[in-house]
PDB file of N, CA, C, O and CB in Angstrom:
ATOM      1  N   MET A   1      14.558  -3.846  22.443  1.00  0.00           N
ATOM      2  CA  MET A   1      14.546  -4.128  20.799  1.00  0.00           C
ATOM      3  C   MET A   1      12.731  -4.157  20.937  1.00  0.00           C
ATOM      4  O   MET A   1      12.077  -3.541  20.096  1.00  0.00           O
ATOM      5  CB  MET A   1      15.570  -6.012  20.088  1.00  0.00           C
ATOM      6  N   LEU A   2      12.089  -4.858  21.968  1.00  0.00           N
ATOM      7  CA  LEU A   2      10.776  -5.208  22.474  1.00  0.00           C
ATOM      8  C   LEU A   2      10.033  -3.863  22.527  1.00  0.00           C
ATOM      9  O   LEU A   2       8.904  -3.812  22.039  1.00  0.00           O
ATOM     10  CB  LEU A   2      10.839  -5.955  23.914  1.00  0.00           C
ATOM     11  N   GLY A   3      10.489  -2.956  22.989  1.00  0.00           N
ATOM     12  CA  GLY A   3      10.375  -1.856  23.565  1.00  0.00           C
ATOM     13  C   GLY A   3       9.747  -0.237  21.946  1.00  0.00           C
ATOM     14  O   GLY A   3       8.824   0.517  21.639  1.00  0.00           O
ATOM     15  N   LYS A   4      10.887  -0.603  21.605  1.00  0.00           N
ATOM     16  CA  LYS A   4      11.142   0.108  20.596  1.00  0.00           C
ATOM     17  C   LYS A   4      10.008  -0.521  19.615  1.00  0.00           C
ATOM     18  O   LYS A   4       9.542   0.312  18.838  1.00  0.00           O
ATOM     19  CB  LYS A   4      12.676   0.040  20.178  1.00  0.00           C
ATOM     20  N   TRP A   5       9.616  -1.490  19.532  1.00  0.00           N
ATOM     21  CA  TRP A   5       8.109  -1.887  18.622  1.00  0.00           C
ATOM     22  C   TRP A   5       7.074  -1.868  19.303  1.00  0.00           C
ATOM     23  O   TRP A   5       6.089  -1.786  18.570  1.00  0.00           O
ATOM     24  CB  TRP A   5       7.961  -3.271  17.993  1.00  0.00           C
ATOM     25  N   MET A   6       6.810  -1.907  20.442  1.00  0.00           N
ATOM     26  CA  MET A   6       5.905  -1.798  21.105  1.00  0.00           C
ATOM     27  C   MET A   6       5.383   0.005  20.984  1.00  0.00           C
ATOM     28  O   MET A   6       4.212   0.377  20.908  1.00  0.00           O
ATOM     29  CB  MET A   6       6.377  -2.447  22.464  1.00  0.00           C
ATOM     30  N   ASP A   7       6.561   0.871  20.993  1.00  0.00           N
ATOM     31  CA  ASP A   7       6.332   2.318  20.569  1.00  0.00           C
ATOM     32  C   ASP A   7       5.554   2.487  19.701  1.00  0.00           C
ATOM     33  O   ASP A   7       4.472   3.070  19.638  1.00  0.00           O
ATOM     34  CB  ASP A   7       7.312   2.972  20.165  1.00  0.00           C
ATOM     35  N   LYS A   8       6.581   1.558  18.520  1.00  0.00           N
ATOM     36  CA  LYS A   8       5.933   1.881  17.077  1.00  0.00           C
ATOM     37  C   LYS A   8       3.890   1.315  16.844  1.00  0.00           C
ATOM     38  O   LYS A   8       3.320   1.505  15.770  1.00  0.00           O
ATOM     39  CB  LYS A   8       7.190   0.740  15.786  1.00  0.00           C
ATOM     40  N   VAL A   9       3.407   0.881  17.663  1.00  0.00           N
ATOM     41  CA  VAL A   9       2.391   0.045  17.732  1.00  0.00           C
ATOM     42  C   VAL A   9       1.432   1.003  18.146  1.00  0.00           C
ATOM     43  O   VAL A   9       0.236   1.105  17.875  1.00  0.00           O
ATOM     44  CB  VAL A   9       2.571  -1.155  18.581  1.00  0.00           C
ATOM     45  N   ARG A  10       2.263   1.754  18.925  1.00  0.00           N
ATOM     46  CA  ARG A  10       1.035   3.021  20.073  1.00  0.00           C
ATOM     47  C   ARG A  10       0.914   4.111  19.434  1.00  0.00           C
ATOM     48  O   ARG A  10       0.049   4.969  19.607  1.00  0.00           O
ATOM     49  CB  ARG A  10       1.604   3.690  21.761  1.00  0.00           C
ATOM     50  N   GLU A  11       2.230   4.112  18.280  1.00  0.00           N
ATOM     51  CA  GLU A  11       1.875   5.777  17.560  1.00  0.00           C
ATOM     52  C   GLU A  11       0.663   5.830  17.124  1.00  0.00           C
ATOM     53  O   GLU A  11       0.002   4.835  16.827  1.00  0.00           O
ATOM     54  CB  GLU A  11       2.729   6.275  16.223  1.00  0.00           C
ATOM     55  N   PRO A  12       0.155   7.363  17.029  1.00  0.00           N
ATOM     56  CA  PRO A  12      -0.917   7.265  16.315  1.00  0.00           C
ATOM     57  C   PRO A  12      -1.032   6.610  15.166  1.00  0.00           C
ATOM     58  O   PRO A  12      -0.285   5.645  15.321  1.00  0.00           O
ATOM     59  CB  PRO A  12      -1.257   8.232  16.129  1.00  0.00           C
ATOM     60  N   ARG A  13      -1.708   6.506  13.657  1.00  0.00           N
ATOM     61  CA  ARG A  13      -1.587   6.615  12.436  1.00  0.00           C
ATOM     62  C   ARG A  13      -2.168   7.406  11.870  1.00  0.00           C
ATOM     63  O   ARG A  13      -3.351   7.446  12.207  1.00  0.00           O
ATOM     64  CB  ARG A  13      -1.730   5.796  11.957  1.00  0.00           C
ATOM     65  N   CYS A  14      -1.769   8.376  10.823  1.00  0.00           N
ATOM     66  CA  CYS A  14      -1.607   8.831  10.141  1.00  0.00           C
ATOM     67  C   CYS A  14      -2.629   8.622   8.958  1.00  0.00           C
ATOM     68  O   CYS A  14      -2.407   7.753   8.114  1.00  0.00           O
ATOM     69  CB  CYS A  14      -0.566   8.684  10.141  1.00  0.00           C
ATOM     70  N   ILE A  15      -4.053   9.639   8.883  1.00  0.00           N
ATOM     71  CA  ILE A  15      -4.950   9.361   7.735  1.00  0.00           C
ATOM     72  C   ILE A  15      -4.803  10.417   6.985  1.00  0.00           C
ATOM     73  O   ILE A  15      -5.134  11.582   7.206  1.00  0.00           O
ATOM     74  CB  ILE A  15      -6.367   9.122   8.016  1.00  0.00           C
ATOM     75  N   HIS A  16      -3.932   9.619   5.466  1.00  0.00           N
ATOM     76  CA  HIS A  16      -2.830  10.719   4.861  1.00  0.00           C
ATOM     77  C   HIS A  16      -4.264  11.606   4.007  1.00  0.00           C
ATOM     78  O   HIS A  16      -5.393  11.174   3.775  1.00  0.00           O
ATOM     79  CB  HIS A  16      -1.194   9.810   3.492  1.00  0.00           C
ATOM     80  N   ASN A  17      -3.848  12.533   3.791  1.00  0.00           N
ATOM     81  CA  ASN A  17      -4.105  13.650   2.559  1.00  0.00           C
ATOM     82  C   ASN A  17      -3.325  14.188   2.165  1.00  0.00           C
ATOM     83  O   ASN A  17      -2.739  15.160   2.642  1.00  0.00           O
ATOM     84  CB  ASN A  17      -4.801  14.613   2.660  1.00  0.00           C
ATOM     85  N   TYR A  18      -3.042  13.216   0.440  1.00  0.00           N
ATOM     86  CA  TYR A  18      -2.070  13.750  -0.254  1.00  0.00           C
ATOM     87  C   TYR A  18      -2.503  15.010  -0.958  1.00  0.00           C
ATOM     88  O   TYR A  18      -3.708  15.223  -1.096  1.00  0.00           O
ATOM     89  CB  TYR A  18      -1.574  12.798  -1.116  1.00  0.00           C
ATOM     90  N   LYS A  19      -1.658  15.809  -1.386  1.00  0.00           N
ATOM     91  CA  LYS A  19      -1.562  16.505  -2.253  1.00  0.00           C
ATOM     92  C   LYS A  19      -0.450  16.809  -3.329  1.00  0.00           C
ATOM     93  O   LYS A  19       0.687  16.806  -2.857  1.00  0.00           O
ATOM     94  CB  LYS A  19      -1.827  17.239  -1.730  1.00  0.00           C
ATOM     95  N   PHE A  20      -0.523  17.011  -4.368  1.00  0.00           N
ATOM     96  CA  PHE A  20      -0.338  17.120  -5.474  1.00  0.00           C
ATOM     97  C   PHE A  20       0.993  17.461  -5.631  1.00  0.00           C
ATOM     98  O   PHE A  20       1.020  18.685  -5.502  1.00  0.00           O
ATOM     99  CB  PHE A  20      -1.163  17.839  -5.970  1.00  0.00           C
ATOM    100  N   ILE A  21       2.021  17.086  -5.821  1.00  0.00           N
ATOM    101  CA  ILE A  21       3.486  18.063  -5.953  1.00  0.00           C
ATOM    102  C   ILE A  21       4.182  17.810  -7.555  1.00  0.00           C
ATOM    103  O   ILE A  21       5.242  18.434  -7.607  1.00  0.00           O
ATOM    104  CB  ILE A  21       4.874  17.440  -4.550  1.00  0.00           C
ATOM    105  N   LYS A  22       3.877  17.050  -8.915  1.00  0.00           N
ATOM    106  CA  LYS A  22       4.223  17.478  -9.496  1.00  0.00           C
ATOM    107  C   LYS A  22       4.461  16.286 -11.089  1.00  0.00           C
ATOM    108  O   LYS A  22       4.967  15.191 -10.841  1.00  0.00           O
ATOM    109  CB  LYS A  22       5.092  18.124  -8.665  1.00  0.00           C
ATOM    110  N   THR A  23       4.336  16.385 -11.577  1.00  0.00           N
ATOM    111  CA  THR A  23       4.307  14.954 -13.012  1.00  0.00           C
ATOM    112  C   THR A  23       5.539  15.209 -13.679  1.00  0.00           C
ATOM    113  O   THR A  23       6.028  16.256 -14.104  1.00  0.00           O
ATOM    114  CB  THR A  23       2.855  15.046 -14.490  1.00  0.00           C
ATOM    115  N   GLN A  24       6.055  13.681 -13.681  1.00  0.00           N
ATOM    116  CA  GLN A  24       7.155  14.088 -14.643  1.00  0.00           C
ATOM    117  C   GLN A  24       6.963  12.814 -15.660  1.00  0.00           C
ATOM    118  O   GLN A  24       5.860  12.270 -15.589  1.00  0.00           O
ATOM    119  CB  GLN A  24       8.840  14.247 -13.868  1.00  0.00           C
ATOM    120  N   ASP A  25       7.989  12.225 -16.683  1.00  0.00           N
ATOM    121  CA  ASP A  25       7.901  11.318 -17.420  1.00  0.00           C
ATOM    122  C   ASP A  25       8.212  10.443 -16.810  1.00  0.00           C
ATOM    123  O   ASP A  25       8.862  10.482 -15.766  1.00  0.00           O
ATOM    124  CB  ASP A  25       8.381  11.379 -18.378  1.00  0.00           C
ATOM    125  N   SER A  26       7.647   9.158 -17.565  1.00  0.00           N
ATOM    126  CA  SER A  26       8.033   7.730 -16.947  1.00  0.00           C
ATOM    127  C   SER A  26       8.351   7.290 -17.671  1.00  0.00           C
ATOM    128  O   SER A  26       8.493   8.100 -18.587  1.00  0.00           O
ATOM    129  CB  SER A  26       7.319   6.880 -16.370  1.00  0.00           C
ATOM    130  N   GLU A  27       8.766   5.830 -18.094  1.00  0.00           N
ATOM    131  CA  GLU A  27       9.222   4.989 -19.162  1.00  0.00           C
ATOM    132  C   GLU A  27       9.629   3.604 -18.276  1.00  0.00           C
ATOM    133  O   GLU A  27      10.432   3.497 -17.349  1.00  0.00           O
ATOM    134  CB  GLU A  27      10.556   5.748 -20.079  1.00  0.00           C
ATOM    135  N   ASN A  28       8.801   2.628 -18.890  1.00  0.00           N
ATOM    136  CA  ASN A  28       9.102   1.049 -17.536  1.00  0.00           C
ATOM    137  C   ASN A  28       9.852  -0.076 -19.056  1.00  0.00           C
ATOM    138  O   ASN A  28       9.254  -0.784 -19.867  1.00  0.00           O
ATOM    139  CB  ASN A  28       6.581  -0.098 -16.439  1.00  0.00           C
ATOM    140  N   PHE A  29      11.576   0.260 -18.867  1.00  0.00           N
ATOM    141  CA  PHE A  29      12.391  -0.258 -20.280  1.00  0.00           C
ATOM    142  C   PHE A  29      11.968  -1.987 -20.111  1.00  0.00           C
ATOM    143  O   PHE A  29      11.554  -2.547 -21.126  1.00  0.00           O
ATOM    144  CB  PHE A  29      14.558   0.115 -20.224  1.00  0.00           C
ATOM    145  N   LYS A  30      12.056  -2.595 -19.134  1.00  0.00           N
ATOM    146  CA  LYS A  30      11.267  -4.055 -19.135  1.00  0.00           C
ATOM    147  C   LYS A  30      10.210  -4.088 -20.264  1.00  0.00           C
ATOM    148  O   LYS A  30      10.221  -4.614 -21.377  1.00  0.00           O
ATOM    149  CB  LYS A  30      10.429  -4.348 -17.640  1.00  0.00           C
ATOM    150  N   THR A  31       9.433  -3.459 -19.701  1.00  0.00           N
ATOM    151  CA  THR A  31       7.741  -3.719 -21.092  1.00  0.00           C
ATOM    152  C   THR A  31       7.917  -3.077 -21.861  1.00  0.00           C
ATOM    153  O   THR A  31       7.150  -3.265 -22.805  1.00  0.00           O
ATOM    154  CB  THR A  31       6.046  -3.312 -20.860  1.00  0.00           C
ATOM    155  N   GLY A  32       8.849  -2.042 -22.043  1.00  0.00           N
ATOM    156  CA  GLY A  32       8.463  -0.836 -23.223  1.00  0.00           C
ATOM    157  C   GLY A  32       7.547  -0.242 -23.458  1.00  0.00           C
ATOM    158  O   GLY A  32       6.961  -0.159 -24.537  1.00  0.00           O
ATOM    159  N   GLN A  33       7.121   0.627 -21.721  1.00  0.00           N
ATOM    160  CA  GLN A  33       6.168   1.406 -21.616  1.00  0.00           C
ATOM    161  C   GLN A  33       6.264   2.597 -21.620  1.00  0.00           C
ATOM    162  O   GLN A  33       7.187   2.871 -20.853  1.00  0.00           O
ATOM    163  CB  GLN A  33       5.650   1.202 -20.849  1.00  0.00           C
ATOM    164  N   ILE A  34       5.776   3.638 -22.111  1.00  0.00           N
ATOM    165  CA  ILE A  34       6.296   4.915 -21.870  1.00  0.00           C
ATOM    166  C   ILE A  34       4.698   5.988 -21.310  1.00  0.00           C
ATOM    167  O   ILE A  34       3.661   5.967 -21.973  1.00  0.00           O
ATOM    168  CB  ILE A  34       7.190   5.455 -23.550  1.00  0.00           C
ATOM    169  N   GLY A  35       4.810   6.565 -20.416  1.00  0.00           N
ATOM    170  CA  GLY A  35       4.066   7.271 -19.663  1.00  0.00           C
ATOM    171  C   GLY A  35       3.937   8.324 -18.403  1.00  0.00           C
ATOM    172  O   GLY A  35       5.110   8.681 -18.290  1.00  0.00           O
ATOM    173  N   THR A  36       3.488   8.750 -17.790  1.00  0.00           N
ATOM    174  CA  THR A  36       3.461   9.803 -16.679  1.00  0.00           C
ATOM    175  C   THR A  36       3.468   9.510 -15.481  1.00  0.00           C
ATOM    176  O   THR A  36       2.415   8.957 -15.163  1.00  0.00           O
ATOM    177  CB  THR A  36       2.517  10.537 -16.696  1.00  0.00           C
ATOM    178  N   ALA A  37       4.424   9.667 -14.377  1.00  0.00           N
ATOM    179  CA  ALA A  37       4.286   9.895 -13.149  1.00  0.00           C
ATOM    180  C   ALA A  37       3.820  10.888 -12.120  1.00  0.00           C
ATOM    181  O   ALA A  37       4.460  11.857 -11.711  1.00  0.00           O
ATOM    182  CB  ALA A  37       5.034   9.739 -12.989  1.00  0.00           C
ATOM    183  N   ASN A  38       2.998  10.631 -11.876  1.00  0.00           N
ATOM    184  CA  ASN A  38       2.228  11.607 -10.895  1.00  0.00           C
ATOM    185  C   ASN A  38       2.856  11.656  -9.781  1.00  0.00           C
ATOM    186  O   ASN A  38       2.962  10.459  -9.513  1.00  0.00           O
ATOM    187  CB  ASN A  38       0.846  11.277 -10.561  1.00  0.00           C
ATOM    188  N   ILE A  39       3.574  12.486  -8.561  1.00  0.00           N
ATOM    189  CA  ILE A  39       3.952  12.522  -7.229  1.00  0.00           C
ATOM    190  C   ILE A  39       3.582  13.473  -6.691  1.00  0.00           C
ATOM    191  O   ILE A  39       3.726  14.670  -6.938  1.00  0.00           O
ATOM    192  CB  ILE A  39       5.094  12.434  -6.982  1.00  0.00           C
ATOM    193  N   TYR A  40       2.653  12.475  -5.256  1.00  0.00           N
ATOM    194  CA  TYR A  40       2.001  13.239  -4.265  1.00  0.00           C
ATOM    195  C   TYR A  40       2.327  13.113  -3.219  1.00  0.00           C
ATOM    196  O   TYR A  40       2.623  11.939  -2.993  1.00  0.00           O
ATOM    197  CB  TYR A  40       0.916  13.157  -4.170  1.00  0.00           C
ATOM    198  N   LYS A  41       2.486  14.027  -2.042  1.00  0.00           N
ATOM    199  CA  LYS A  41       2.840  14.260  -0.639  1.00  0.00           C
ATOM    200  C   LYS A  41       1.810  14.378   0.056  1.00  0.00           C
ATOM    201  O   LYS A  41       0.790  14.881  -0.416  1.00  0.00           O
ATOM    202  CB  LYS A  41       3.599  15.315  -0.382  1.00  0.00           C
ATOM    203  N   CYS A  42       1.903  13.822   1.630  1.00  0.00           N
ATOM    204  CA  CYS A  42       0.643  14.114   2.512  1.00  0.00           C
ATOM    205  C   CYS A  42       1.220  15.095   3.577  1.00  0.00           C
ATOM    206  O   CYS A  42       2.214  15.105   4.304  1.00  0.00           O
ATOM    207  CB  CYS A  42      -0.062  12.671   3.255  1.00  0.00           C
ATOM    208  N   GLU A  43       0.065  15.986   3.327  1.00  0.00           N
ATOM    209  CA  GLU A  43       0.417  17.292   4.252  1.00  0.00           C
ATOM    210  C   GLU A  43       0.882  16.930   5.742  1.00  0.00           C
ATOM    211  O   GLU A  43       1.836  17.536   6.230  1.00  0.00           O
ATOM    212  CB  GLU A  43      -0.964  18.285   4.400  1.00  0.00           C
ATOM    213  N   LYS A  44       0.112  15.802   6.559  1.00  0.00           N
ATOM    214  CA  LYS A  44       0.575  15.497   7.582  1.00  0.00           C
ATOM    215  C   LYS A  44       1.436  15.081   8.330  1.00  0.00           C
ATOM    216  O   LYS A  44       1.655  15.722   9.357  1.00  0.00           O
ATOM    217  CB  LYS A  44       0.257  15.238   7.717  1.00  0.00           C
ATOM    218  N   CYS A  45       2.163  13.922   8.059  1.00  0.00           N
ATOM    219  CA  CYS A  45       3.531  12.960   8.061  1.00  0.00           C
ATOM    220  C   CYS A  45       4.336  13.269   6.839  1.00  0.00           C
ATOM    221  O   CYS A  45       5.412  12.738   7.115  1.00  0.00           O
ATOM    222  CB  CYS A  45       3.187  11.272   8.024  1.00  0.00           C
ATOM    223  N   GLY A  46       4.450  13.749   5.783  1.00  0.00           N
ATOM    224  CA  GLY A  46       5.522  13.935   4.648  1.00  0.00           C
ATOM    225  C   GLY A  46       5.711  12.926   3.661  1.00  0.00           C
ATOM    226  O   GLY A  46       6.479  13.170   2.729  1.00  0.00           O
ATOM    227  N   LYS A  47       4.937  11.475   3.746  1.00  0.00           N
ATOM    228  CA  LYS A  47       4.728  10.207   3.005  1.00  0.00           C
ATOM    229  C   LYS A  47       4.820  10.753   1.706  1.00  0.00           C
ATOM    230  O   LYS A  47       4.294  11.827   1.413  1.00  0.00           O
ATOM    231  CB  LYS A  47       3.364   9.390   3.284  1.00  0.00           C
ATOM    232  N   GLU A  48       5.536   9.987   0.832  1.00  0.00           N
ATOM    233  CA  GLU A  48       5.312  10.339  -0.454  1.00  0.00           C
ATOM    234  C   GLU A  48       4.343   8.982  -1.173  1.00  0.00           C
ATOM    235  O   GLU A  48       4.386   7.868  -0.650  1.00  0.00           O
ATOM    236  CB  GLU A  48       6.873  10.639  -1.172  1.00  0.00           C
ATOM    237  N   LYS A  49       3.471   9.264  -2.446  1.00  0.00           N
ATOM    238  CA  LYS A  49       2.805   8.064  -2.884  1.00  0.00           C
ATOM    239  C   LYS A  49       3.132   8.965  -4.581  1.00  0.00           C
ATOM    240  O   LYS A  49       2.936  10.129  -4.930  1.00  0.00           O
ATOM    241  CB  LYS A  49       0.833   7.637  -2.094  1.00  0.00           C
ATOM    242  N   VAL A  50       3.778   7.585  -5.405  1.00  0.00           N
ATOM    243  CA  VAL A  50       3.987   8.063  -7.175  1.00  0.00           C
ATOM    244  C   VAL A  50       2.626   7.243  -7.516  1.00  0.00           C
ATOM    245  O   VAL A  50       2.418   6.257  -6.809  1.00  0.00           O
ATOM    246  CB  VAL A  50       5.783   7.333  -8.275  1.00  0.00           C
ATOM    247  N   ASP A  51       1.806   7.510  -8.393  1.00  0.00           N
ATOM    248  CA  ASP A  51       0.964   7.164  -9.169  1.00  0.00           C
ATOM    249  C   ASP A  51       1.587   6.975 -10.460  1.00  0.00           C
ATOM    250  O   ASP A  51       2.435   7.783 -10.839  1.00  0.00           O
ATOM    251  CB  ASP A  51      -0.026   7.983  -9.129  1.00  0.00           C
ATOM    252  N   TYR A  52       1.201   5.847 -11.274  1.00  0.00           N
ATOM    253  CA  TYR A  52       1.990   6.013 -12.443  1.00  0.00           C
ATOM    254  C   TYR A  52       0.618   5.980 -13.404  1.00  0.00           C
ATOM    255  O   TYR A  52      -0.516   5.609 -13.102  1.00  0.00           O
ATOM    256  CB  TYR A  52       3.295   4.750 -12.705  1.00  0.00           C
ATOM    257  N   LYS A  53       1.014   6.381 -14.377  1.00  0.00           N
ATOM    258  CA  LYS A  53       0.149   6.352 -15.553  1.00  0.00           C
ATOM    259  C   LYS A  53       0.857   6.001 -17.442  1.00  0.00           C
ATOM    260  O   LYS A  53       1.559   6.754 -18.117  1.00  0.00           O
ATOM    261  CB  LYS A  53      -0.518   7.964 -15.388  1.00  0.00           C
ATOM    262  N   TYR A  54       0.380   4.774 -17.764  1.00  0.00           N
ATOM    263  CA  TYR A  54       1.245   4.676 -19.529  1.00  0.00           C
ATOM    264  C   TYR A  54       0.052   5.509 -20.071  1.00  0.00           C
ATOM    265  O   TYR A  54      -0.959   6.070 -19.650  1.00  0.00           O
ATOM    266  CB  TYR A  54       1.494   2.670 -20.590  1.00  0.00           C
ATOM    267  N   ASN A  55       0.786   5.265 -21.355  1.00  0.00           N
ATOM    268  CA  ASN A  55       0.029   5.936 -22.423  1.00  0.00           C
ATOM    269  C   ASN A  55      -1.344   4.971 -22.783  1.00  0.00           C
ATOM    270  O   ASN A  55      -2.468   5.445 -22.949  1.00  0.00           O
ATOM    271  CB  ASN A  55       1.082   6.143 -23.798  1.00  0.00           C
ATOM    272  N   SER A  56      -1.007   3.525 -22.867  1.00  0.00           N
ATOM    273  CA  SER A  56      -1.988   3.004 -23.242  1.00  0.00           C
ATOM    274  C   SER A  56      -3.477   2.956 -22.553  1.00  0.00           C
ATOM    275  O   SER A  56      -4.567   2.922 -23.125  1.00  0.00           O
ATOM    276  CB  SER A  56      -1.521   2.016 -23.403  1.00  0.00           C
ATOM    277  N   ASP A  57      -3.163   2.965 -21.035  1.00  0.00           N
ATOM    278  CA  ASP A  57      -4.062   3.331 -20.137  1.00  0.00           C
ATOM    279  C   ASP A  57      -4.547   4.966 -20.396  1.00  0.00           C
ATOM    280  O   ASP A  57      -5.598   5.331 -19.870  1.00  0.00           O
ATOM    281  CB  ASP A  57      -3.399   3.044 -18.734  1.00  0.00           C
ATOM    282  N   ILE A  58      -4.042   5.576 -20.916  1.00  0.00           N
ATOM    283  CA  ILE A  58      -4.646   7.369 -20.693  1.00  0.00           C
ATOM    284  C   ILE A  58      -5.282   7.583 -22.390  1.00  0.00           C
ATOM    285  O   ILE A  58      -5.965   8.553 -22.718  1.00  0.00           O
ATOM    286  CB  ILE A  58      -2.844   8.952 -20.237  1.00  0.00           C
ATOM    287  N   ASN A  59      -4.929   6.590 -23.218  1.00  0.00           N
ATOM    288  CA  ASN A  59      -5.895   6.549 -24.478  1.00  0.00           C
ATOM    289  C   ASN A  59      -7.300   6.041 -24.192  1.00  0.00           C
ATOM    290  O   ASN A  59      -8.430   6.459 -24.444  1.00  0.00           O
ATOM    291  CB  ASN A  59      -5.305   5.608 -25.601  1.00  0.00           C
ATOM    292  N   SER A  60      -6.674   4.716 -23.413  1.00  0.00           N
ATOM    293  CA  SER A  60      -8.390   3.832 -22.860  1.00  0.00           C
ATOM    294  C   SER A  60      -9.417   4.824 -21.960  1.00  0.00           C
ATOM    295  O   SER A  60     -10.474   5.339 -22.326  1.00  0.00           O
ATOM    296  CB  SER A  60      -8.026   2.226 -21.511  1.00  0.00           C
ATOM    297  N   ASP A  61      -8.995   4.877 -21.153  1.00  0.00           N
ATOM    298  CA  ASP A  61      -9.359   6.047 -20.613  1.00  0.00           C
ATOM    299  C   ASP A  61     -10.497   7.309 -21.300  1.00  0.00           C
ATOM    300  O   ASP A  61     -11.600   7.651 -20.875  1.00  0.00           O
ATOM    301  CB  ASP A  61      -8.085   6.534 -20.443  1.00  0.00           C
ATOM    302  N   PHE A  62      -9.780   7.766 -22.416  1.00  0.00           N
ATOM    303  CA  PHE A  62     -10.073   8.926 -23.163  1.00  0.00           C
ATOM    304  C   PHE A  62     -11.348   8.342 -24.210  1.00  0.00           C
ATOM    305  O   PHE A  62     -11.982   9.147 -24.892  1.00  0.00           O
ATOM    306  CB  PHE A  62      -8.587   9.524 -23.984  1.00  0.00           C
ATOM    307  N   TRP A  63     -11.587   7.142 -24.244  1.00  0.00           N
ATOM    308  CA  TRP A  63     -12.609   6.886 -25.383  1.00  0.00           C
ATOM    309  C   TRP A  63     -13.928   5.926 -24.540  1.00  0.00           C
ATOM    310  O   TRP A  63     -15.015   5.690 -25.066  1.00  0.00           O
ATOM    311  CB  TRP A  63     -11.713   5.880 -26.860  1.00  0.00           C
ATOM    312  N   ASN A  64     -13.423   5.360 -22.805  1.00  0.00           N
ATOM    313  CA  ASN A  64     -14.261   5.479 -22.068  1.00  0.00           C
ATOM    314  C   ASN A  64     -15.204   6.455 -21.376  1.00  0.00           C
ATOM    315  O   ASN A  64     -15.202   6.715 -20.172  1.00  0.00           O
ATOM    316  CB  ASN A  64     -13.857   5.085 -21.612  1.00  0.00           C
ATOM    317  N   ILE A  65     -16.141   7.040 -22.464  1.00  0.00           N
ATOM    318  CA  ILE A  65     -17.002   8.341 -22.170  1.00  0.00           C
ATOM    319  C   ILE A  65     -18.375   7.981 -22.283  1.00  0.00           C
ATOM    320  O   ILE A  65     -19.251   8.826 -22.099  1.00  0.00           O
ATOM    321  CB  ILE A  65     -16.724   9.566 -23.164  1.00  0.00           C
TER     322      ILE A  65
END
């Protein structure tokens, strides 16, 4: 068990280079917010990252010119 943990520590860490995959609708039912979710994937290791942006954030960014 300790050997497996030591192997994980010794593995080189990936410096993520995310590439855009797709955008889809997103809704948070607890807070009632509607927006979009942008999905990115690392080109090297395949790790996915999801970036949520709600309509209130999108509208406030538009007016901050």
